[in-house]
C-alpha positions as CSV (number, residue, x, y, z in Angstrom):
1,X,0.0,0.0,0.0
2,X,2.9,2.4,0.8
3,X,4.3,1.8,-2.8
4,X,1.0,3.1,-4.2
5,X,1.4,6.4,-2.3
6,X,4.6,7.2,-3.9
7,X,5.5,8.3,-7.4
8,X,8.8,6.8,-8.9
9,X,11.5,9.6,-8.6
10,X,13.3,8.3,-11.7
11,X,10.5,9.4,-14.2
12,X,7.8,11.1,-12.1
13,X,5.1,9.4,-14.1
14,X,4.1,6.2,-12.3
15,X,3.6,4.9,-8.8
16,X,6.3,2.8,-7.2
17,X,3.8,-0.1,-7.0
18,X,3.7,-0.4,-10.8
19,X,6.8,1.2,-12.2
20,X,9.8,-1.2,-13.2
21,X,13.3,0.3,-12.7
22,X,16.4,-0.1,-10.5
23,X,15.3,2.9,-8.5
24,X,11.9,1.6,-7.5
25,X,13.2,-1.9,-6.9
26,X,15.5,-0.2,-4.3
27,X,12.7,1.8,-2.8
28,X,10.5,-1.3,-2.5
29,X,13.5,-3.0,-0.7
30,X,13.8,0.0,1.6
31,X,10.2,0.2,2.4
32,X,10.2,-3.4,3.4
33,X,13.3,-2.8,5.6
34,X,11.7,0.2,7.2
35,X,8.6,-1.8,8.1
36,X,10.6,-4.5,9.5
37,X,12.5,-2.1,11.6
38,X,9.2,-1.0,13.0
39,X,8.5,2.3,11.2
40,X,4.9,3.3,10.5
41,X,3.4,3.9,7.1
42,X,3.4,7.8,7.9
43,X,6.9,7.7,9.1
44,X,8.1,6.0,5.9
45,X,6.1,8.5,3.7
46,X,7.4,11.4,5.6
47,X,11.0,10.1,5.0
48,X,10.4,10.1,1.3
49,X,8.9,13.6,1.3
50,X,11.7,14.8,3.3
51,X,14.1,13.5,0.6
52,X,12.1,14.3,-2.6
53,X,9.5,16.9,-1.6
54,X,5.8,16.7,-2.2
55,X,6.3,15.8,-5.6
56,X,6.9,12.1,-4.6
57,X,3.4,11.8,-3.4
58,X,0.9,10.2,-5.7
59,X,-1.8,12.4,-4.2
60,X,-0.4,15.8,-3.3
61,X,-1.5,17.3,0.2
62,X,-4.5,19.7,0.0
63,X,-2.6,22.8,1.1
64,X,-1.3,25.9,-0.7
65,X,-1.3,25.8,-4.4
66,X,-2.1,22.0,-4.4
67,X,-5.6,22.9,-3.2
68,X,-6.4,23.7,-6.8
69,X,-6.2,19.9,-7.6
70,X,-9.0,19.3,-5.2
71,X,-11.2,22.4,-5.7
72,X,-10.6,23.0,-9.4
73,X,-12.8,20.1,-10.6
74,X,-15.7,21.4,-8.6
75,X,-15.4,24.8,-10.0
């Protein structure tokens, strides 16, 4: 489920859960390691956001300019 929350930072076009590349393979392995170390889903996602910024999120947070992604369709 965590893999579906993140966009592959090698191309920024697909979720880690479906993208096939050495970078996403490494991310998948790292996610599994972090989970086995006892990290929560939110801690793992926060770590990737700290490294790559909000762009790594499959669904950007509803704050600032990103609110337009949520409000725009209604308008």
